[in-house]
mmJSON file of the N, C-alpha and C atoms, coordinates in Angstrom:
{"data_MODEL":{"atom_site":{
"group_PDB":["ATOM","ATOM","ATOM","ATOM","ATOM","ATOM","ATOM","ATOM","ATOM","ATOM","ATOM","ATOM","ATOM","ATOM","ATOM","ATOM","ATOM","ATOM","ATOM","ATOM","ATOM","ATOM","ATOM","ATOM","ATOM","ATOM","ATOM","ATOM","ATOM","ATOM","ATOM","ATOM","ATOM","ATOM","ATOM","ATOM","ATOM","ATOM","ATOM","ATOM","ATOM","ATOM","ATOM","ATOM","ATOM","ATOM","ATOM","ATOM","ATOM","ATOM","ATOM","ATOM","ATOM","ATOM","ATOM","ATOM","ATOM","ATOM","ATOM","ATOM","ATOM","ATOM","ATOM","ATOM","ATOM","ATOM","ATOM","ATOM","ATOM","ATOM","ATOM","ATOM","ATOM","ATOM","ATOM","ATOM","ATOM","ATOM","ATOM","ATOM","ATOM","ATOM","ATOM","ATOM","ATOM","ATOM","ATOM","ATOM","ATOM","ATOM","ATOM","ATOM","ATOM","ATOM","ATOM","ATOM","ATOM","ATOM","ATOM","ATOM","ATOM","ATOM","ATOM","ATOM","ATOM","ATOM","ATOM","ATOM","ATOM","ATOM","ATOM","ATOM","ATOM","ATOM","ATOM","ATOM","ATOM","ATOM","ATOM","ATOM","ATOM","ATOM","ATOM","ATOM","ATOM","ATOM","ATOM","ATOM","ATOM","ATOM","ATOM","ATOM","ATOM","ATOM","ATOM","ATOM","ATOM","ATOM","ATOM","ATOM","ATOM","ATOM","ATOM","ATOM","ATOM","ATOM","ATOM","ATOM","ATOM","ATOM","ATOM","ATOM","ATOM","ATOM","ATOM","ATOM","ATOM","ATOM","ATOM","ATOM","ATOM","ATOM","ATOM","ATOM","ATOM","ATOM","ATOM","ATOM","ATOM","ATOM","ATOM","ATOM","ATOM","ATOM","ATOM","ATOM","ATOM","ATOM","ATOM","ATOM","ATOM","ATOM","ATOM","ATOM","ATOM","ATOM","ATOM","ATOM","ATOM","ATOM","ATOM","ATOM","ATOM","ATOM","ATOM","ATOM","ATOM","ATOM","ATOM","ATOM","ATOM","ATOM","ATOM","ATOM","ATOM","ATOM","ATOM","ATOM","ATOM","ATOM","ATOM","ATOM","ATOM","ATOM","ATOM","ATOM"],
"id":[1,2,3,4,5,6,7,8,9,10,11,12,13,14,15,16,17,18,19,20,21,22,23,24,25,26,27,28,29,30,31,32,33,34,35,36,37,38,39,40,41,42,43,44,45,46,47,48,49,50,51,52,53,54,55,56,57,58,59,60,61,62,63,64,65,66,67,68,69,70,71,72,73,74,75,76,77,78,79,80,81,82,83,84,85,86,87,88,89,90,91,92,93,94,95,96,97,98,99,100,101,102,103,104,105,106,107,108,109,110,111,112,113,114,115,116,117,118,119,120,121,122,123,124,125,126,127,128,129,130,131,132,133,134,135,136,137,138,139,140,141,142,143,144,145,146,147,148,149,150,151,152,153,154,155,156,157,158,159,160,161,162,163,164,165,166,167,168,169,170,171,172,173,174,175,176,177,178,179,180,181,182,183,184,185,186,187,188,189,190,191,192,193,194,195,196,197,198,199,200,201,202,203,204,205,206,207,208,209,210,211,212,213,214,215,216],
"type_symbol":["N","C","C","N","C","C","N","C","C","N","C","C","N","C","C","N","C","C","N","C","C","N","C","C","N","C","C","N","C","C","N","C","C","N","C","C","N","C","C","N","C","C","N","C","C","N","C","C","N","C","C","N","C","C","N","C","C","N","C","C","N","C","C","N","C","C","N","C","C","N","C","C","N","C","C","N","C","C","N","C","C","N","C","C","N","C","C","N","C","C","N","C","C","N","C","C","N","C","C","N","C","C","N","C","C","N","C","C","N","C","C","N","C","C","N","C","C","N","C","C","N","C","C","N","C","C","N","C","C","N","C","C","N","C","C","N","C","C","N","C","C","N","C","C","N","C","C","N","C","C","N","C","C","N","C","C","N","C","C","N","C","C","N","C","C","N","C","C","N","C","C","N","C","C","N","C","C","N","C","C","N","C","C","N","C","C","N","C","C","N","C","C","N","C","C","N","C","C","N","C","C","N","C","C","N","C","C","N","C","C","N","C","C","N","C","C"],
"label_atom_id":["N","CA","C","N","CA","C","N","CA","C","N","CA","C","N","CA","C","N","CA","C","N","CA","C","N","CA","C","N","CA","C","N","CA","C","N","CA","C","N","CA","C","N","CA","C","N","CA","C","N","CA","C","N","CA","C","N","CA","C","N","CA","C","N","CA","C","N","CA","C","N","CA","C","N","CA","C","N","CA","C","N","CA","C","N","CA","C","N","CA","C","N","CA","C","N","CA","C","N","CA","C","N","CA","C","N","CA","C","N","CA","C","N","CA","C","N","CA","C","N","CA","C","N","CA","C","N","CA","C","N","CA","C","N","CA","C","N","CA","C","N","CA","C","N","CA","C","N","CA","C","N","CA","C","N","CA","C","N","CA","C","N","CA","C","N","CA","C","N","CA","C","N","CA","C","N","CA","C","N","CA","C","N","CA","C","N","CA","C","N","CA","C","N","CA","C","N","CA","C","N","CA","C","N","CA","C","N","CA","C","N","CA","C","N","CA","C","N","CA","C","N","CA","C","N","CA","C","N","CA","C","N","CA","C","N","CA","C","N","CA","C","N","CA","C","N","CA","C","N","CA","C"],
"label_alt_id":[null,null,null,null,null,null,null,null,null,null,null,null,null,null,null,null,null,null,null,null,null,null,null,null,null,null,null,null,null,null,null,null,null,null,null,null,null,null,null,null,null,null,null,null,null,null,null,null,null,null,null,null,null,null,null,null,null,null,null,null,null,null,null,null,null,null,null,null,null,null,null,null,null,null,null,null,null,null,null,null,null,null,null,null,null,null,null,null,null,null,null,null,null,null,null,null,null,null,null,null,null,null,null,null,null,null,null,null,null,null,null,null,null,null,null,null,null,null,null,null,null,null,null,null,null,null,null,null,null,null,null,null,null,null,null,null,null,null,null,null,null,null,null,null,null,null,null,null,null,null,null,null,null,null,null,null,null,null,null,null,null,null,null,null,null,null,null,null,null,null,null,null,null,null,null,null,null,null,null,null,null,null,null,null,null,null,null,null,null,null,null,null,null,null,null,null,null,null,null,null,null,null,null,null,null,null,null,null,null,null,null,null,null,null,null,null],
"label_comp_id":["MET","MET","MET","LYS","LYS","LYS","THR","THR","THR","ILE","ILE","ILE","ASP","ASP","ASP","ILE","ILE","ILE","GLU","GLU","GLU","SER","SER","SER","SER","SER","SER","VAL","VAL","VAL","ASP","ASP","ASP","GLU","GLU","GLU","ASP","ASP","ASP","GLU","GLU","GLU","LEU","LEU","LEU","GLN","GLN","GLN","GLU","GLU","GLU","GLU","GLU","GLU","TYR","TYR","TYR","HIS","HIS","HIS","PHE","PHE","PHE","ASP","ASP","ASP","TYR","TYR","TYR","ALA","ALA","ALA","LYS","LYS","LYS","ALA","ALA","ALA","LYS","LYS","LYS","PRO","PRO","PRO","ASN","ASN","ASN","ARG","ARG","ARG","PHE","PHE","PHE","ALA","ALA","ALA","ARG","ARG","ARG","ASP","ASP","ASP","LEU","LEU","LEU","SER","SER","SER","SER","SER","SER","ASP","ASP","ASP","THR","THR","THR","LEU","LEU","LEU","MET","MET","MET","VAL","VAL","VAL","VAL","VAL","VAL","LEU","LEU","LEU","ASP","ASP","ASP","PRO","PRO","PRO","ASP","ASP","ASP","VAL","VAL","VAL","ALA","ALA","ALA","GLU","GLU","GLU","VAL","VAL","VAL","PHE","PHE","PHE","SER","SER","SER","SER","SER","SER","SER","SER","SER","GLU","GLU","GLU","GLU","GLU","GLU","VAL","VAL","VAL","ASN","ASN","ASN","ARG","ARG","ARG","VAL","VAL","VAL","LEU","LEU","LEU","ARG","ARG","ARG","ALA","ALA","ALA","LEU","LEU","LEU","ILE","ILE","ILE","GLU","GLU","GLU","THR","THR","THR","MET","MET","MET","PRO","PRO","PRO","ARG","ARG","ARG","ARG","ARG","ARG"],
"label_asym_id":["A","A","A","A","A","A","A","A","A","A","A","A","A","A","A","A","A","A","A","A","A","A","A","A","A","A","A","A","A","A","A","A","A","A","A","A","A","A","A","A","A","A","A","A","A","A","A","A","A","A","A","A","A","A","A","A","A","A","A","A","A","A","A","A","A","A","A","A","A","A","A","A","A","A","A","A","A","A","A","A","A","A","A","A","A","A","A","A","A","A","A","A","A","A","A","A","A","A","A","A","A","A","A","A","A","A","A","A","A","A","A","A","A","A","A","A","A","A","A","A","A","A","A","A","A","A","A","A","A","A","A","A","A","A","A","A","A","A","A","A","A","A","A","A","A","A","A","A","A","A","A","A","A","A","A","A","A","A","A","A","A","A","A","A","A","A","A","A","A","A","A","A","A","A","A","A","A","A","A","A","A","A","A","A","A","A","A","A","A","A","A","A","A","A","A","A","A","A","A","A","A","A","A","A","A","A","A","A","A","A","A","A","A","A","A","A"],
"label_entity_id":["1","1","1","1","1","1","1","1","1","1","1","1","1","1","1","1","1","1","1","1","1","1","1","1","1","1","1","1","1","1","1","1","1","1","1","1","1","1","1","1","1","1","1","1","1","1","1","1","1","1","1","1","1","1","1","1","1","1","1","1","1","1","1","1","1","1","1","1","1","1","1","1","1","1","1","1","1","1","1","1","1","1","1","1","1","1","1","1","1","1","1","1","1","1","1","1","1","1","1","1","1","1","1","1","1","1","1","1","1","1","1","1","1","1","1","1","1","1","1","1","1","1","1","1","1","1","1","1","1","1","1","1","1","1","1","1","1","1","1","1","1","1","1","1","1","1","1","1","1","1","1","1","1","1","1","1","1","1","1","1","1","1","1","1","1","1","1","1","1","1","1","1","1","1","1","1","1","1","1","1","1","1","1","1","1","1","1","1","1","1","1","1","1","1","1","1","1","1","1","1","1","1","1","1","1","1","1","1","1","1","1","1","1","1","1","1"],
"label_seq_id":[1,1,1,2,2,2,3,3,3,4,4,4,5,5,5,6,6,6,7,7,7,8,8,8,9,9,9,10,10,10,11,11,11,12,12,12,13,13,13,14,14,14,15,15,15,16,16,16,17,17,17,18,18,18,19,19,19,20,20,20,21,21,21,22,22,22,23,23,23,24,24,24,25,25,25,26,26,26,27,27,27,28,28,28,29,29,29,30,30,30,31,31,31,32,32,32,33,33,33,34,34,34,35,35,35,36,36,36,37,37,37,38,38,38,39,39,39,40,40,40,41,41,41,42,42,42,43,43,43,44,44,44,45,45,45,46,46,46,47,47,47,48,48,48,49,49,49,50,50,50,51,51,51,52,52,52,53,53,53,54,54,54,55,55,55,56,56,56,57,57,57,58,58,58,59,59,59,60,60,60,61,61,61,62,62,62,63,63,63,64,64,64,65,65,65,66,66,66,67,67,67,68,68,68,69,69,69,70,70,70,71,71,71,72,72,72],
"pdbx_PDB_ins_code":[null,null,null,null,null,null,null,null,null,null,null,null,null,null,null,null,null,null,null,null,null,null,null,null,null,null,null,null,null,null,null,null,null,null,null,null,null,null,null,null,null,null,null,null,null,null,null,null,null,null,null,null,null,null,null,null,null,null,null,null,null,null,null,null,null,null,null,null,null,null,null,null,null,null,null,null,null,null,null,null,null,null,null,null,null,null,null,null,null,null,null,null,null,null,null,null,null,null,null,null,null,null,null,null,null,null,null,null,null,null,null,null,null,null,null,null,null,null,null,null,null,null,null,null,null,null,null,null,null,null,null,null,null,null,null,null,null,null,null,null,null,null,null,null,null,null,null,null,null,null,null,null,null,null,null,null,null,null,null,null,null,null,null,null,null,null,null,null,null,null,null,null,null,null,null,null,null,null,null,null,null,null,null,null,null,null,null,null,null,null,null,null,null,null,null,null,null,null,null,null,null,null,null,null,null,null,null,null,null,null,null,null,null,null,null,null],
"Cartn_x":[133.117,132.562,131.539,131.647,130.754,129.631,128.387,127.254,126.724,126.21,125.686,124.203,123.427,121.987,121.789,121.615,121.517,120.336,119.195,117.991,118.187,118.919,119.106,120.228,121.132,122.265,122.033,121.011,120.759,119.312,119.125,117.784,117.231,115.995,115.413,115.324,115.147,115.0,116.337,117.402,118.714,119.307,119.769,120.416,121.896,122.419,123.844,124.557,125.824,126.604,126.851,126.928,127.279,126.61,126.178,125.582,126.378,126.533,127.245,126.27,126.093,125.186,125.983,125.524,126.169,125.474,125.997,125.375,125.48,126.319,126.412,125.116,124.368,123.097,121.908,122.144,121.056,120.493,119.208,118.543,118.129,118.12,117.7,116.221,115.858,114.463,113.684,112.771,112.038,111.055,110.77,109.84,110.555,111.85,112.597,112.516,112.497,112.487,111.19,110.117,108.833,108.728,109.691,109.628,110.52,109.933,110.744,111.253,112.132,112.73,111.723,110.613,109.609,108.421,108.577,107.512,107.594,106.431,106.331,105.519,106.076,105.367,104.767,103.504,102.834,102.273,102.061,101.492,100.072,99.136,97.733,97.44,96.598,96.141,95.327,95.32,94.645,93.184,92.44,91.031,90.859,91.777,91.724,92.149,93.176,93.678,92.634,91.743,90.691,89.761,89.632,88.688,89.231,90.55,91.167,91.865,91.789,92.458,93.713,93.959,95.145,95.542,96.777,97.237,96.48,96.048,95.274,93.966,93.305,92.061,92.323,93.378,93.72,93.982,94.754,95.065,93.81,92.897,91.655,90.829,90.707,89.938,90.635,91.934,92.659,92.564,92.63,92.482,91.093,90.071,88.706,88.598,89.204,89.205,89.943,91.068,91.846,91.019,90.203,89.349,88.357,87.947,86.97,87.633,88.949,89.658,89.848,89.788,90.044,91.494,91.701,93.048,93.778,95.095,95.903,96.369],
"Cartn_y":[83.445,84.158,83.261,83.166,82.323,83.188,82.741,83.462,82.679,83.398,82.78,83.088,82.061,82.252,82.665,83.951,84.499,83.913,83.768,83.28,81.886,81.037,79.677,79.593,80.588,80.508,81.242,82.105,82.865,82.672,82.196,82.054,83.455,83.726,85.062,85.509,84.568,84.911,84.924,84.624,84.537,85.936,86.216,87.493,87.394,88.457,88.505,88.841,88.454,88.766,90.264,90.934,92.345,93.034,94.254,95.051,96.335,96.802,98.038,99.031,100.159,101.19,102.376,102.927,104.101,105.336,105.847,106.985,108.27,108.274,109.437,109.627,108.549,108.614,108.863,108.892,109.074,110.487,110.602,111.903,112.257,113.54,113.917,113.622,113.366,113.118,114.412,114.447,115.684,116.049,115.135,115.413,115.833,115.639,115.877,117.319,118.271,119.682,120.056,119.301,119.59,119.021,118.224,117.563,118.261,118.623,119.177,118.014,118.291,117.227,116.578,117.263,116.685,116.08,115.864,115.286,113.773,113.142,111.69,111.355,110.563,110.202,108.819,108.668,107.377,107.096,105.829,105.429,104.951,105.551,105.158,104.043,103.114,102.094,102.783,102.228,102.884,103.23,102.347,102.631,103.805,103.964,105.091,106.37,106.292,107.458,108.035,107.199,107.674,108.673,108.569,109.408,110.815,110.965,112.243,112.868,114.199,114.88,115.625,115.673,116.383,115.883,116.206,115.838,116.638,117.851,118.662,117.964,117.348,116.617,115.429,114.687,113.531,113.99,115.052,115.554,116.032,116.688,117.175,116.003,114.942,113.767,113.06,112.927,112.27,113.076,114.41,115.232,115.074,114.989,114.774,113.422,112.411,111.075,111.078,111.76,111.855,112.459,113.455,114.081,113.111,112.079,111.119,109.994,109.899,108.829,109.15,108.129,108.353,108.792,109.666,110.155,109.1,109.022,108.055,108.706],
"Cartn_z":[63.357,64.486,65.176,66.491,67.271,67.849,67.713,68.294,69.478,70.445,71.667,71.761,72.001,72.209,73.661,73.891,75.245,76.003,75.338,76.019,76.585,75.905,76.403,77.435,77.455,78.376,79.697,79.774,80.995,81.42,82.629,83.182,83.449,83.04,83.187,84.653,85.56,86.979,87.717,87.046,87.679,87.864,89.075,89.351,89.033,88.487,88.232,89.533,89.632,90.818,90.943,89.824,89.836,88.645,88.859,87.789,87.641,86.433,86.165,85.567,86.242,85.774,85.256,84.17,83.596,84.173,85.276,85.951,85.128,84.114,83.235,82.449,82.272,81.544,82.472,83.777,84.747,84.659,84.931,84.918,86.342,86.69,88.033,88.246,89.49,89.846,89.672,88.72,88.434,89.537,90.455,91.543,92.825,92.901,94.134,94.591,93.684,94.082,94.807,94.586,95.22,96.635,97.033,98.328,99.34,100.467,101.546,102.397,103.313,104.122,105.065,105.355,106.256,105.502,104.207,103.391,103.423,103.573,103.501,102.263,101.383,100.165,100.338,99.945,99.968,98.589,98.3,97.02,97.26,96.551,96.665,95.672,96.078,95.14,94.05,92.856,91.735,92.005,92.671,92.929,93.887,94.818,95.748,95.024,94.219,93.501,92.544,92.021,91.12,91.797,93.12,93.863,94.069,94.128,94.466,93.265,93.189,92.086,92.53,93.852,94.323,95.712,96.089,97.435,98.496,98.142,99.092,99.452,98.471,98.75,99.664,99.393,100.228,101.654,101.821,103.162,103.884,103.172,103.787,104.329,103.531,103.955,105.116,105.05,106.143,107.436,107.348,108.56,109.161,108.321,108.817,109.498,108.929,109.529,110.866,110.923,112.163,113.281,112.96,113.97,114.58,113.84,114.34,115.156,115.113,115.796,117.267,118.117,119.543,119.781,120.731,121.069,121.866,121.688,122.471,123.735],
"occupancy":[1.0,1.0,1.0,1.0,1.0,1.0,1.0,1.0,1.0,1.0,1.0,1.0,1.0,1.0,1.0,1.0,1.0,1.0,1.0,1.0,1.0,1.0,1.0,1.0,1.0,1.0,1.0,1.0,1.0,1.0,1.0,1.0,1.0,1.0,1.0,1.0,1.0,1.0,1.0,1.0,1.0,1.0,1.0,1.0,1.0,1.0,1.0,1.0,1.0,1.0,1.0,1.0,1.0,1.0,1.0,1.0,1.0,1.0,1.0,1.0,1.0,1.0,1.0,1.0,1.0,1.0,1.0,1.0,1.0,1.0,1.0,1.0,1.0,1.0,1.0,1.0,1.0,1.0,1.0,1.0,1.0,1.0,1.0,1.0,1.0,1.0,1.0,1.0,1.0,1.0,1.0,1.0,1.0,1.0,1.0,1.0,1.0,1.0,1.0,1.0,1.0,1.0,1.0,1.0,1.0,1.0,1.0,1.0,1.0,1.0,1.0,1.0,1.0,1.0,1.0,1.0,1.0,1.0,1.0,1.0,1.0,1.0,1.0,1.0,1.0,1.0,1.0,1.0,1.0,1.0,1.0,1.0,1.0,1.0,1.0,1.0,1.0,1.0,1.0,1.0,1.0,1.0,1.0,1.0,1.0,1.0,1.0,1.0,1.0,1.0,1.0,1.0,1.0,1.0,1.0,1.0,1.0,1.0,1.0,1.0,1.0,1.0,1.0,1.0,1.0,1.0,1.0,1.0,1.0,1.0,1.0,1.0,1.0,1.0,1.0,1.0,1.0,1.0,1.0,1.0,1.0,1.0,1.0,1.0,1.0,1.0,1.0,1.0,1.0,1.0,1.0,1.0,1.0,1.0,1.0,1.0,1.0,1.0,1.0,1.0,1.0,1.0,1.0,1.0,1.0,1.0,1.0,1.0,1.0,1.0,1.0,1.0,1.0,1.0,1.0,1.0],
"B_iso_or_equiv":[0.0,0.0,0.0,0.0,0.0,0.0,0.0,0.0,0.0,0.0,0.0,0.0,0.0,0.0,0.0,0.0,0.0,0.0,0.0,0.0,0.0,0.0,0.0,0.0,0.0,0.0,0.0,0.0,0.0,0.0,0.0,0.0,0.0,0.0,0.0,0.0,0.0,0.0,0.0,0.0,0.0,0.0,0.0,0.0,0.0,0.0,0.0,0.0,0.0,0.0,0.0,0.0,0.0,0.0,0.0,0.0,0.0,0.0,0.0,0.0,0.0,0.0,0.0,0.0,0.0,0.0,0.0,0.0,0.0,0.0,0.0,0.0,0.0,0.0,0.0,0.0,0.0,0.0,0.0,0.0,0.0,0.0,0.0,0.0,0.0,0.0,0.0,0.0,0.0,0.0,0.0,0.0,0.0,0.0,0.0,0.0,0.0,0.0,0.0,0.0,0.0,0.0,0.0,0.0,0.0,0.0,0.0,0.0,0.0,0.0,0.0,0.0,0.0,0.0,0.0,0.0,0.0,0.0,0.0,0.0,0.0,0.0,0.0,0.0,0.0,0.0,0.0,0.0,0.0,0.0,0.0,0.0,0.0,0.0,0.0,0.0,0.0,0.0,0.0,0.0,0.0,0.0,0.0,0.0,0.0,0.0,0.0,0.0,0.0,0.0,0.0,0.0,0.0,0.0,0.0,0.0,0.0,0.0,0.0,0.0,0.0,0.0,0.0,0.0,0.0,0.0,0.0,0.0,0.0,0.0,0.0,0.0,0.0,0.0,0.0,0.0,0.0,0.0,0.0,0.0,0.0,0.0,0.0,0.0,0.0,0.0,0.0,0.0,0.0,0.0,0.0,0.0,0.0,0.0,0.0,0.0,0.0,0.0,0.0,0.0,0.0,0.0,0.0,0.0,0.0,0.0,0.0,0.0,0.0,0.0,0.0,0.0,0.0,0.0,0.0,0.0],
"pdbx_formal_charge":[null,null,null,null,null,null,null,null,null,null,null,null,null,null,null,null,null,null,null,null,null,null,null,null,null,null,null,null,null,null,null,null,null,null,null,null,null,null,null,null,null,null,null,null,null,null,null,null,null,null,null,null,null,null,null,null,null,null,null,null,null,null,null,null,null,null,null,null,null,null,null,null,null,null,null,null,null,null,null,null,null,null,null,null,null,null,null,null,null,null,null,null,null,null,null,null,null,null,null,null,null,null,null,null,null,null,null,null,null,null,null,null,null,null,null,null,null,null,null,null,null,null,null,null,null,null,null,null,null,null,null,null,null,null,null,null,null,null,null,null,null,null,null,null,null,null,null,null,null,null,null,null,null,null,null,null,null,null,null,null,null,null,null,null,null,null,null,null,null,null,null,null,null,null,null,null,null,null,null,null,null,null,null,null,null,null,null,null,null,null,null,null,null,null,null,null,null,null,null,null,null,null,null,null,null,null,null,null,null,null,null,null,null,null,null,null],
"auth_seq_id":[1,1,1,2,2,2,3,3,3,4,4,4,5,5,5,6,6,6,7,7,7,8,8,8,9,9,9,10,10,10,11,11,11,12,12,12,13,13,13,14,14,14,15,15,15,16,16,16,17,17,17,18,18,18,19,19,19,20,20,20,21,21,21,22,22,22,23,23,23,24,24,24,25,25,25,26,26,26,27,27,27,28,28,28,29,29,29,30,30,30,31,31,31,32,32,32,33,33,33,34,34,34,35,35,35,36,36,36,37,37,37,38,38,38,39,39,39,40,40,40,41,41,41,42,42,42,43,43,43,44,44,44,45,45,45,46,46,46,47,47,47,48,48,48,49,49,49,50,50,50,51,51,51,52,52,52,53,53,53,54,54,54,55,55,55,56,56,56,57,57,57,58,58,58,59,59,59,60,60,60,61,61,61,62,62,62,63,63,63,64,64,64,65,65,65,66,66,66,67,67,67,68,68,68,69,69,69,70,70,70,71,71,71,72,72,72],
"auth_comp_id":["MET","MET","MET","LYS","LYS","LYS","THR","THR","THR","ILE","ILE","ILE","ASP","ASP","ASP","ILE","ILE","ILE","GLU","GLU","GLU","SER","SER","SER","SER","SER","SER","VAL","VAL","VAL","ASP","ASP","ASP","GLU","GLU","GLU","ASP","ASP","ASP","GLU","GLU","GLU","LEU","LEU","LEU","GLN","GLN","GLN","GLU","GLU","GLU","GLU","GLU","GLU","TYR","TYR","TYR","HIS","HIS","HIS","PHE","PHE","PHE","ASP","ASP","ASP","TYR","TYR","TYR","ALA","ALA","ALA","LYS","LYS","LYS","ALA","ALA","ALA","LYS","LYS","LYS","PRO","PRO","PRO","ASN","ASN","ASN","ARG","ARG","ARG","PHE","PHE","PHE","ALA","ALA","ALA","ARG","ARG","ARG","ASP","ASP","ASP","LEU","LEU","LEU","SER","SER","SER","SER","SER","SER","ASP","ASP","ASP","THR","THR","THR","LEU","LEU","LEU","MET","MET","MET","VAL","VAL","VAL","VAL","VAL","VAL","LEU","LEU","LEU","ASP","ASP","ASP","PRO","PRO","PRO","ASP","ASP","ASP","VAL","VAL","VAL","ALA","ALA","ALA","GLU","GLU","GLU","VAL","VAL","VAL","PHE","PHE","PHE","SER","SER","SER","SER","SER","SER","SER","SER","SER","GLU","GLU","GLU","GLU","GLU","GLU","VAL","VAL","VAL","ASN","ASN","ASN","ARG","ARG","ARG","VAL","VAL","VAL","LEU","LEU","LEU","ARG","ARG","ARG","ALA","ALA","ALA","LEU","LEU","LEU","ILE","ILE","ILE","GLU","GLU","GLU","THR","THR","THR","MET","MET","MET","PRO","PRO","PRO","ARG","ARG","ARG","ARG","ARG","ARG"],
"auth_asym_id":["A","A","A","A","A","A","A","A","A","A","A","A","A","A","A","A","A","A","A","A","A","A","A","A","A","A","A","A","A","A","A","A","A","A","A","A","A","A","A","A","A","A","A","A","A","A","A","A","A","A","A","A","A","A","A","A","A","A","A","A","A","A","A","A","A","A","A","A","A","A","A","A","A","A","A","A","A","A","A","A","A","A","A","A","A","A","A","A","A","A","A","A","A","A","A","A","A","A","A","A","A","A","A","A","A","A","A","A","A","A","A","A","A","A","A","A","A","A","A","A","A","A","A","A","A","A","A","A","A","A","A","A","A","A","A","A","A","A","A","A","A","A","A","A","A","A","A","A","A","A","A","A","A","A","A","A","A","A","A","A","A","A","A","A","A","A","A","A","A","A","A","A","A","A","A","A","A","A","A","A","A","A","A","A","A","A","A","A","A","A","A","A","A","A","A","A","A","A","A","A","A","A","A","A","A","A","A","A","A","A","A","A","A","A","A","A"],
"auth_atom_id":["N","CA","C","N","CA","C","N","CA","C","N","CA","C","N","CA","C","N","CA","C","N","CA","C","N","CA","C","N","CA","C","N","CA","C","N","CA","C","N","CA","C","N","CA","C","N","CA","C","N","CA","C","N","CA","C","N","CA","C","N","CA","C","N","CA","C","N","CA","C","N","CA","C","N","CA","C","N","CA","C","N","CA","C","N","CA","C","N","CA","C","N","CA","C","N","CA","C","N","CA","C","N","CA","C","N","CA","C","N","CA","C","N","CA","C","N","CA","C","N","CA","C","N","CA","C","N","CA","C","N","CA","C","N","CA","C","N","CA","C","N","CA","C","N","CA","C","N","CA","C","N","CA","C","N","CA","C","N","CA","C","N","CA","C","N","CA","C","N","CA","C","N","CA","C","N","CA","C","N","CA","C","N","CA","C","N","CA","C","N","CA","C","N","CA","C","N","CA","C","N","CA","C","N","CA","C","N","CA","C","N","CA","C","N","CA","C","N","CA","C","N","CA","C","N","CA","C","N","CA","C","N","CA","C","N","CA","C","N","CA","C","N","CA","C","N","CA","C","N","CA","C"],
"pdbx_PDB_model_num":[1,1,1,1,1,1,1,1,1,1,1,1,1,1,1,1,1,1,1,1,1,1,1,1,1,1,1,1,1,1,1,1,1,1,1,1,1,1,1,1,1,1,1,1,1,1,1,1,1,1,1,1,1,1,1,1,1,1,1,1,1,1,1,1,1,1,1,1,1,1,1,1,1,1,1,1,1,1,1,1,1,1,1,1,1,1,1,1,1,1,1,1,1,1,1,1,1,1,1,1,1,1,1,1,1,1,1,1,1,1,1,1,1,1,1,1,1,1,1,1,1,1,1,1,1,1,1,1,1,1,1,1,1,1,1,1,1,1,1,1,1,1,1,1,1,1,1,1,1,1,1,1,1,1,1,1,1,1,1,1,1,1,1,1,1,1,1,1,1,1,1,1,1,1,1,1,1,1,1,1,1,1,1,1,1,1,1,1,1,1,1,1,1,1,1,1,1,1,1,1,1,1,1,1,1,1,1,1,1,1,1,1,1,1,1,1]
}}}
């Protein structure tokens, strides 16, 4: 039986031409049910996320900031 040293034969940064995913093992997005079609999701940087405990707080602060901005 011949063994192949995978680490020496495949460069870690090398992309394969094709990938095969087993979608039978995929799980549904547990957050998708909470999102309506008009929802925009953003990712906060960790230091910003530490300040807020909920999306309602973020929206309240952003609405206050919007009020201070000049109208277009």
